C-alpha positions in Angstrom: -7.2 44.0 39.9 -3.5 44.9 39.8 -2.7 41.3 38.5 -5.3 41.6 35.7 -4.0 45.1 34.6 -0.4 43.8 34.5 -1.4 40.8 32.3 -3.3 42.9 29.8 -0.2 43.8 27.6 0.6 40.1 27.5 -2.9 39.4 26.4 -2.6 41.9 23.5 0.7 40.3 22.4 -0.8 36.8 22.5 -4.0 37.9 20.6 -1.9 39.7 18.0 0.4 36.6 17.6 -2.5 34.3 17.2 -4.2 36.5 14.6 -1.0 36.9 12.6 -0.4 33.1 12.8 -3.9 32.4 11.6 -3.6 34.8 8.6 -0.2 33.4 7.7 -1.5 29.8 7.8 -4.7 30.6 6.0 -2.7 32.4 3.2 -0.4 29.4 2.7 -3.3 26.9 2.7 -5.5 28.9 0.4 -2.6 29.4 -2.0 -1.9 25.6 -1.9 -5.6 25.0 -2.8 -5.3 27.1 -5.9 -2.0 25.7 -7.1 -2.2 23.6 -10.3 -1.8 19.9 -9.8 1.8 18.6 -9.9 0.9 15.9 -12.4 -1.5 16.2 -15.2 -4.7 14.3 -14.5 -3.9 13.7 -10.8 -6.9 11.9 -9.5 -6.4 12.9 -5.8 -6.7 16.7 -6.4 -10.2 16.9 -4.9 -9.2 15.0 -1.8 -6.2 17.3 -1.4 -8.4 20.4 -1.6 -10.8 18.9 0.9 -8.0 18.3 3.4 -6.6 21.8 2.9 -10.1 23.3 3.5 -10.3 21.2 6.7 -7.0 22.6 7.8 -8.2 26.1 7.2 -11.3 25.4 9.4 -9.1 23.8 12.1 -6.8 26.8 12.1 -9.8 29.1 12.5 -11.1 27.0 15.3 -7.8 27.1 17.1 -7.6 30.8 16.7 -11.1 31.2 18.2 -10.2 29.0 21.2 -7.0 31.0 21.7 -8.9 34.3 21.6 -11.5 33.0 24.0 -8.6 32.1 26.4 -7.1 35.6 26.0 -10.5 37.2 26.7 -10.8 35.2 29.9 -7.3 36.3 30.9 -8.2 39.9 30.1 -11.2 39.8 32.4 -9.3 38.0 35.1 -11.6 35.0 35.1 -10.2 31.5 34.8 -12.2 28.3 34.1 -10.6 25.0 34.7 -11.7 22.3 32.2 -12.7 18.9 33.6 -9.7 16.7 34.3 -10.7 14.0 31.8 -11.2 16.5 29.0 -7.8 18.0 29.6 -6.1 14.5 29.5 -8.0 13.7 26.3 -6.9 16.9 24.6 -3.3 16.4 25.7 -3.4 12.8 24.4 -4.8 13.9 21.1 -2.0 16.5 20.8 0.6 13.9 21.5 -0.9 11.6 18.9 -1.0 14.4 16.3 2.6 15.3 17.1 3.8 11.8 16.9 1.9 11.2 13.6 3.4 14.3 12.0 6.9 13.3 13.0 6.4 9.8 11.7 5.1 10.8 8.3 7.7 11.4 5.5 7.9 15.0 4.5 8.3 15.9 0.8 10.0 19.3 1.1 10.9 19.8 -2.5 8.0 19.6 -5.0 10.4 19.0 -7.9 11.8 15.9 -6.2 9.9 12.7 -7.2 8.2 10.9 -4.3 9.9 7.8 -3.1 8.2 4.5 -4.0 6.2 3.1 -1.0 8.1 -0.2 -1.2 11.5 1.1 -1.8 14.1 -0.4 0.5 12.0 -3.4 1.3 13.4 -6.8 0.3 11.5 -8.4 -2.6 10.5 -12.0 -2.4 12.3 -14.5 -4.6 10.8 -14.6 -8.0 10.2 -17.8 -10.0 12.2 -18.1 -13.2 10.9 -19.6 -16.3 7.4 -20.3 -17.4 4.7 -20.4 -14.7 3.6 -23.9 -15.8 5.6 -26.3 -17.9 4.3 -26.6 -21.5 2.4 -29.8 -22.2 1.0 -31.3 -25.2 -1.7 -34.0 -25.6 -1.7 -37.3 -27.5 -4.6 -39.6 -28.3 -3.8 -43.3 -27.6 -4.0 -45.4 -30.8 -4.3 -49.2 -30.9 -1.0 -50.9 -30.1 0.4 -47.9 -28.1 2.1 -48.3 -24.8 3.5 -45.8 -22.4 7.0 -47.0 -23.4 6.2 -46.4 -27.1 4.7 -42.9 -26.4 7.8 -42.0 -24.3 10.1 -43.2 -27.0 8.2 -41.4 -29.7 8.2 -38.2 -27.6 12.0 -38.4 -27.0 12.6 -39.1 -30.7 15.4 -41.0 -32.3 17.9 -43.1 -30.5 17.9 -42.6 -26.7 19.0 -44.7 -23.8 16.6 -47.1 -22.2 17.1 -45.3 -18.9 15.8 -42.0 -20.4 12.8 -43.8 -22.0 12.1 -45.5 -18.7 12.2 -42.2 -16.8 10.0 -40.6 -19.4 7.2 -43.2 -19.5 7.0 -43.1 -15.7 6.7 -39.3 -15.8 3.9 -39.6 -18.4 2.2 -42.2 -16.2 2.5 -40.1 -13.1 1.0 -37.1 -14.9 -2.0 -39.2 -16.3 -2.6 -41.7 -13.4 -6.2 -40.4 -13.0 -6.9 -41.2 -16.7 -5.0 -44.5 -17.0 -5.8 -46.0 -13.6 -3.6 -48.2 -11.3 -2.1 -50.4 -14.0 0.4 -48.5 -16.3 0.4 -51.4 -18.8 -3.3 -51.0 -19.5 -4.0 -47.9 -21.7 -7.0 -47.8 -24.1 -7.3 -46.4 -27.6 -9.0 -43.0 -27.6 -7.7 -41.9 -24.2 -6.2 -38.4 -24.2 -2.9 -38.2 -22.3 -1.0 -35.1 -21.4 2.7 -35.4 -22.1 4.6 -33.2 -19.7 7.6 -31.2 -20.7 10.8 -33.1 -20.3 12.8 -32.0 -17.3 16.4 -31.2 -18.2 
């Protein structure tokens, strides 16, 4: 009985501290729920209010559990929770603590939030058009790939450039022309790829 009487002032201090902490946390959370959104038209405002309400409920539950423990200490009774439950609660507390330390804190509301991908290297970006520009020609009687390449290059060009060009045209249209590049038929539509520089 002497041990119980000696611990009662401590029980009163703990109960008062728990109650003050609950009221302080509840005041902060309720004020945060009533604050206007930081950005006009913020779509996540409802989710934020729901999370703040859940925090208020969790704080009230923690207060009730603390007061129940204080009441047991006041009476001098002590219940020991099952070992597995105690380990589970301690593991959950560790996960919650680690999660809160890992999450970035935005202390100043006037500071813009950092971009989620800031600091990460960006992949190499392709330069130029996504696909080379092409145009189509309809084969006329008497045309050959050499003549089409020469016409596409325009004017006086070297034979080597014309040779490279007709082979590029053939390579692009092999499915239409077939295995023999010397045999093209009037009416075939050939795609002329953009000349590589």
